[in-house]
C-alpha positions in Angstrom: -39.4 16.0 -57.3 -39.4 12.4 -56.0 -38.2 10.9 -52.8 -35.1 8.8 -52.8 -35.8 5.3 -54.0 -34.8 2.1 -52.2 -32.0 1.7 -54.8 -30.7 5.2 -54.0 -30.7 4.5 -50.3 -28.9 1.2 -50.7 -26.3 2.6 -53.0 -25.5 5.6 -50.7 -25.3 3.6 -47.5 -23.3 0.7 -49.0 -20.8 3.0 -50.7 -18.5 3.3 -47.7 -18.2 -0.5 -47.5 -16.6 -0.8 -50.9 -14.6 2.5 -50.9 -10.9 2.1 -50.1 -10.2 3.4 -46.6 -8.2 6.7 -46.7 -5.1 7.7 -44.8 -7.2 9.3 -42.1 -8.9 6.0 -41.3 -5.6 4.1 -40.9 -4.2 6.9 -38.8 -7.2 6.8 -36.5 -7.0 3.0 -36.3 -3.3 3.1 -35.5 -3.7 5.8 -32.8 -6.7 4.1 -31.1 -5.1 0.7 -31.4 -1.8 2.1 -29.9 -3.6 3.6 -26.9 -5.6 0.4 -26.4 -2.4 -1.7 -26.5 -0.7 0.7 -24.0 -3.6 0.3 -21.6 -3.4 -3.5 -21.8 0.3 -3.2 -20.9 -0.7 -1.0 -17.9 -3.3 -3.6 -16.9 -0.6 -6.3 -17.1 1.6 -4.2 -14.9 -1.2 -3.9 -12.4 -1.9 -7.6 -12.3 1.8 -8.2 -11.7 2.2 -5.6 -8.9 -1.3 -5.5 -7.4 -3.6 -2.6 -6.8 -0.8 -0.7 -5.0 0.1 0.8 -8.4 -3.3 2.6 -8.4 -4.4 5.5 -6.3 -6.9 3.4 -4.4 -6.5 3.4 -0.6 -8.3 3.2 2.7 -11.0 4.5 2.8 -11.3 5.2 -1.0 -11.6 1.7 -2.2 -13.4 2.6 -5.5 -12.0 5.0 -8.0 -12.2 5.7 -11.7 -12.5 2.0 -12.6 -16.0 2.0 -11.0 -16.6 5.4 -12.6 -15.9 3.8 -16.0 -18.1 0.9 -15.1 -21.2 3.1 -14.5 -20.4 5.3 -17.4 -20.1 2.6 -20.1 -23.1 0.7 -18.8 -24.9 4.0 -18.9 -24.2 4.9 -22.5 -25.2 1.4 -23.5 -28.8 2.3 -22.7 -28.9 4.5 -25.8 -29.4 1.6 -28.1 -32.1 0.0 -26.1 -33.9 3.3 -25.7 -33.8 4.5 -29.3 -34.1 1.1 -31.0 -36.5 -0.8 -28.8 -38.5 1.6 -26.6 -39.0 4.1 -29.4 -39.9 1.2 -31.7 -42.7 0.3 -29.3 -43.9 3.9 -29.4 -43.6 3.9 -33.2 -41.5 7.0 -33.2 -40.5 7.4 -36.8 -37.6 9.8 -36.4 -35.6 7.1 -34.6 -35.1 5.0 -37.8 -31.8 6.5 -39.0 -30.3 6.3 -35.5 -31.1 2.7 -34.6 -28.1 0.9 -36.1 -25.5 3.2 -34.5 -27.4 3.2 -31.2 -27.5 -0.6 -31.1 -23.8 -0.7 -32.0 -23.0 1.7 -29.1 -24.9 -0.7 -26.8 -23.0 -3.8 -27.9 -19.6 -2.2 -28.0 -19.8 -0.3 -24.7 -21.1 -3.1 -22.5 -17.9 -5.2 -22.6 -15.8 -2.3 -21.5 -18.2 -1.5 -18.7 -18.3 -5.1 -17.5 -14.5 -5.4 -17.8 -13.9 -2.3 -15.7 -15.1 -4.3 -12.7 -12.7 -7.1 -13.5 -9.9 -4.6 -13.6 -11.0 -3.1 -10.3 -10.7 -6.5 -8.6 -6.9 -6.5 -9.0 -7.0 -10.3 -9.5 -9.3 -11.2 -12.4 -9.6 -14.8 -11.2 -11.6 -13.6 -8.2 -14.6 -13.0 -10.5 -15.1 -16.7 -10.4 -16.0 -16.4 -6.7 -19.3 -14.8 -7.8 -20.1 -18.1 -9.7 -18.5 -20.6 -7.3 -19.8 -19.0 -4.1 -22.9 -17.0 -5.0 -24.5 -14.8 -2.4 -28.1 -14.3 -3.4 -28.7 -11.4 -1.1 -25.8 -9.5 -2.7 -26.6 -6.8 -5.4 -23.2 -7.6 -7.0 -24.4 -11.1 -7.9 -27.6 -9.7 -9.5 -25.5 -7.1 -11.2 -23.5 -9.8 -12.9 -26.6 -11.7 -13.9 -28.4 -8.5 -15.2 -25.4 -7.3 -17.2 -24.7 -10.7 -18.7 -28.4 -11.1 -19.7 -28.4 -7.5 -21.1 -25.3 -8.1 -23.2 -26.5 -11.4 -24.6 -30.0 -10.0 -25.4 -28.6 -6.8 -26.9 -26.2 -8.8 -29.1 -29.1 -11.0 -30.4 -31.3 -8.0 -30.9 -28.5 -6.1 -32.8 -27.8 -9.2 -35.0 -31.5 -9.7 -35.9 -31.8 -6.1 -37.1 -28.6 -6.6 -39.1 -29.7 -9.7 -41.0 -31.7 -8.0 -43.8 -28.8 -5.6 -44.4 -26.2 -8.3 -44.3 -28.2 -10.1 -47.0 -28.2 -6.9 -48.9 -24.4 -6.7 -48.7 -24.2 -10.4 -49.8 -26.3 -9.7 -52.9 -25.0 -6.2 -53.8 -21.3 -6.4 -52.8 -20.2 -9.9 -53.8 -18.1 -8.6 -56.7 -16.8 -5.6 -54.9 -15.3 -7.1 -51.7 -12.7 -9.8 -51.0 -13.4 -13.5 -50.3 -13.3 -13.1 -46.6 -16.1 -10.5 -46.4 -18.1 -12.4 -49.0 -17.9 -15.5 -46.8 -18.8 -13.4 -43.8 -21.9 -11.9 -45.4 -23.0 -15.3 -46.7 -22.6 -16.9 -43.3 -24.2 -14.2 -41.2 -27.2 -13.7 -43.6 -28.6 -17.1 -42.6 -30.1 -17.6 -46.0 -32.3 -14.5 -45.8 -34.3 -13.8 -49.0 -36.8 -11.3 -47.8 -40.0 -13.4 -48.1 -43.2 -12.3 -46.4 -42.8 -15.0 -43.8 -39.3 -13.9 -43.0 -40.3 -10.3 -42.6 -43.3 -11.2 -40.5 -41.2 -13.4 -38.2 -38.5 -10.8 -37.9 -41.0 -8.1 -36.9 -42.7 -10.4 -34.4 -39.4 -11.4 -32.7 -38.1 -7.8 -32.6 -41.4 -6.6 -31.2 -41.3 -9.1 -28.4 -37.6 -8.5 -27.6 -38.3 -4.7 -27.6 -40.8 -5.2 -24.7 -38.3 -7.5 -22.9 -35.4 -5.0 -23.4 -37.6 -2.2 -22.1 -37.9 -3.9 -18.7 -34.3 -5.1 -18.8 -32.8 -1.6 -19.4 -34.6 -0.3 -16.4 -33.6 -3.2 -14.2 -29.9 -3.2 -15.2 -29.1 0.3 -14.3 -31.3 0.2 -11.2 -29.3 -2.8 -10.1 -26.1 -0.9 -10.8 -27.3 1.8 -8.5 -28.2 -0.7 -5.8 -24.5 -1.6 -5.6 -24.1 1.8 -4.1 -27.6 2.6 -2.7 -28.0 -0.5 -0.7 -25.0 0.3 1.4 -25.2 2.9 4.3 -22.4 5.0 3.0 -23.1 8.7 3.1 -24.3 10.1 -0.3 -25.3 6.7 -1.6 -28.0 5.5 0.7 -31.0 7.2 -0.9 -34.2 6.0 -2.5 -33.8 8.2 -5.5 -30.5 6.7 -6.6 -32.2 4.1 -8.8 -34.2 6.4 -11.1 -31.4 8.9 -10.9 -28.9 6.4 -12.4 -31.4 5.3 -15.1 -32.1 8.9 -16.3 -28.4 9.8 -16.2 -27.6 6.7 -18.3 -30.2 7.5 -20.9 -29.1 11.1 -21.0 -25.4 10.3 -21.6 -26.4 7.5 -24.1 -28.5 9.7 -26.3 -25.7 12.4 -26.3 -23.3 9.7 -27.4 -25.6 8.7 -30.3 -25.9 12.3 -31.4 -22.1 12.8 -31.6 -21.6 9.4 -33.4 -24.3 10.1 -36.0 -23.1 13.6 -36.7 -19.6 12.2 -37.3 -21.1 9.5 -39.6 -23.2 12.1 -41.4 -20.1 14.2 -42.2 -17.6 11.4 -43.0 -19.9 9.3 -45.2 -21.9 12.2 -46.7 -25.3 10.9 -45.6 -26.9 14.3 -45.2 -29.9 13.1 -47.3 -30.8 10.5 -44.8 -29.7 12.2 -41.6 -31.5 15.5 -42.0 -31.6 18.6 -39.8 -35.1 17.6 -38.9 -33.9 14.3 -37.5 -31.3 16.0 -35.3 -33.8 18.7 -34.3 -36.2 16.0 -33.0 -33.5 14.0 -31.1 -32.3 17.4 -29.7 -35.8 18.0 -28.3 -35.6 14.5 -26.8 -32.2 15.3 -25.2 -33.8 18.5 -23.8 -36.4 16.5 -22.0 -33.8 14.2 -20.6 -31.8 17.2 -19.5 -34.8 18.5 -17.5 -35.4 15.1 -16.0 -31.8 14.8 -14.9 -32.0 18.3 -13.3 -35.1 17.3 -11.4 -33.6 14.2 -9.9 -30.4 16.1 -9.0 -32.4 18.7 -7.2 -34.5 16.1 -5.4 -31.4 14.2 -4.2 -29.6 17.3 -2.8 -32.7 18.9 -1.4 -33.4 15.7 0.6 -29.9 15.7 2.0 -30.0 19.4 2.8 -33.3 19.3 4.7 -32.4 16.0 6.4 -29.2 17.6 7.9 -27.7 14.2 8.8 -24.1 14.8 9.9 -22.4 12.2 7.8 -24.4 13.1 4.7 -23.9 16.8 5.2 -20.1 16.2 5.3 -20.3 14.8 1.7 -22.8 17.5 0.7 -20.4 20.3 1.9 -17.4 18.7 0.2 -19.2 18.7 -3.1 -20.7 22.1 -2.9 -18.0 24.1 -1.1 -15.1 21.8 -0.3 -12.3 20.1 -2.3 -14.8 18.6 -4.8 -16.6 21.8 -5.5 -14.7 22.4 -8.8 -15.7 18.9 -9.8 -19.3 19.2 -8.9 -19.9 22.6 -10.4 -18.1 21.7 -13.6 -20.3 18.7 -13.8 -23.5 20.7 -13.2 -22.4 23.3 -15.8 -21.7 20.6 -18.4 -24.9 18.7 -17.8 -27.4 21.5 -17.3 -26.3 25.1 -17.5 -24.7 24.8 -20.9 -27.1 22.3 -22.5 -30.4 23.9 -21.4 -30.4 27.1 -23.5 -28.8 25.5 -26.5 -31.4 22.7 -26.6 -34.4 24.9 -25.6 -33.8 27.7 -28.2 -34.5 26.4 -31.7 -32.0 28.6 -33.6 -29.3 27.3 -31.3 -30.2 23.7 -31.7 -28.2 23.3 -34.8 -26.1 20.2 -35.9 -22.9 22.1 -35.3 -23.9 22.9 -31.8 -25.2 19.5 -31.0 -21.9 17.8 -31.8 -19.9 19.8 -29.2 -22.8 19.7 -26.8 -23.0 15.9 -26.9 -19.3 15.8 -26.0 -19.8 18.4 -23.2 -22.7 16.4 -21.7 -20.7 13.2 -21.7 -17.8 14.9 -20.0 -20.2 16.1 -17.4 -21.8 12.7 -16.9 -18.4 11.1 -16.4 -17.7 13.7 -13.8 -21.1 13.1 -12.2 -20.2 9.4 -11.7 -16.8 10.5 -10.2 -18.6 13.0 -7.9 -20.9 10.3 -6.7 -18.3 7.6 -6.0 -15.2 9.3 -4.7 -16.5 12.0 -2.2 -18.6 9.4 -0.4 -15.7 7.0 -0.3 -13.5 9.6 1.2 -15.9 10.3 4.0 -17.2 7.0 5.4 -19.1 6.5 8.7 -16.0 4.9 10.2 -13.7 7.1 12.3 -11.0 7.4 9.7 -9.4 10.6 8.6 -10.8 12.2 5.5 -9.6 10.2 2.5 -7.7 11.5 -0.5 -7.7 9.9 -4.0 -5.6 10.7 -7.1 -5.7 8.3 -10.0 -2.4 6.9 -11.0 -0.9 6.6 -14.5 -2.1 3.0 -14.6 -5.7 3.9 -14.0 -5.5 6.8 -16.5 -3.9 4.5 -19.1 -6.5 1.8 -18.7 -9.3 4.4 -18.8 -7.9 5.9 -22.1 -7.5 2.4 -23.5 -11.2 1.5 -22.8 -12.4 4.7 -24.5 -10.1 4.0 -27.4 -11.2 0.4 -27.7 -14.8 1.5 -27.8 -14.1 4.0 -30.5 -12.0 1.5 -32.5 -14.7 -1.1 -32.5 -17.3 1.4 -33.7 -15.0 2.7 -36.4 -14.1 -0.7 -37.8 -17.8 -1.7 -37.7 -18.7 1.3 -40.0 -16.3 -0.1 -42.7 -17.8 -3.6 -42.6 -21.5 -3.3 -42.1 -24.1 -0.6 -43.1 -24.2 2.0 -40.4 -27.8 3.0 -41.2 -30.6 0.5 -41.1 -31.4 0.4 -44.8 -34.6 -1.7 -44.4 -36.1 0.6 -41.8 -35.4 3.7 -43.9 -37.0 2.0 -46.8 -40.0 1.0 -44.7 -40.4 4.6 -43.5 -40.2 6.0 -47.1 -42.6 3.4 -48.4 -45.1 4.2 -45.6 -45.0 7.9 -46.6 -43.8 8.9 -43.1 -40.3 10.0 -44.1 -38.9 13.5 -43.6 -36.3 12.9 -46.4 -35.9 15.7 -48.9 -36.4 15.3 -52.6 -33.7 13.3 -54.3 
């Protein structure tokens, strides 16, 4: 029995690009597009009427817009981790996941960054960061870090796409329309697969992997500094930087798992996305689950033994007060449910991983909410305890951002190969593949 050849891999991965989209695809596109358009209308209503149409108030100045900001920036780390950091470590099981992980990075970053613009109320005020920069402000450095991260991630994503775009140009020219033929021809940049081109590509991507490794740590650390460098109770802690980074990677890897299981099912790629691949990434998710639990314990143990009055007010609100249901739901979704499923081999199945990834992301979104809102409701200032309930405008824009992210990813799968064909072929050629016999 022989392993799948390069031709077999190419034919199977390229098949969805020439197949006529079914009714389910167009229904999904219509629903996601409709929700996104409704969210844009809600944002227009907010711009016209101001932030009074939201649930934001004094002292809760930050709500789910900032929750979305942290969440989307967080899941974007999946691409950097799986594609670049694991590339440096020469982790072979990452190969089938790299393209989807990089796509998640590129498609989630704009929605994370735009959440801050929505939160401003007046989008034009973003120009103040450029016109009147304050170099001691973490917000300025946040803008610089995220802009650099987005530009570098897009370039890294595109470079890894070039060989497969050239493959589409050569193999699909007679099966697609003139627009896509022109698109493939233009984006391939004359790639022919010479030894010099491959050597240059690997050298550039190797160097960018090292740069992105440092960048991914600095980006979410700086996101955490927007909170941690204030003196607000619950935020002013030294552990908040690594806590944010671990949480970001945790939710990002869970997102990749859900996306790849869906792709495996829809495009019938079971041969190249095997149970062994998901078993390995499930083990990796287990390690992240344990790291997240460690940082959570460290944070709250420090607060508990410190016994500072303002911090204990937030602590008690989360553990026993009005936010207890939120906190314990988050903890259940992020640790209590995932730990046994990921730790026990017979439970770490593909079917369990798909719903587990969704549960973890629900928990991580709630974690961001439990970090931002309770601390905002209990500031040092002598105000009454704040209350916050998101309005229909905030909920509509949040739904739109999630729909827009899913829509971009869905459309991408019908235009470009969702698996990195050249990396899978390299793995097979090197004899390191776990692919079953063809």
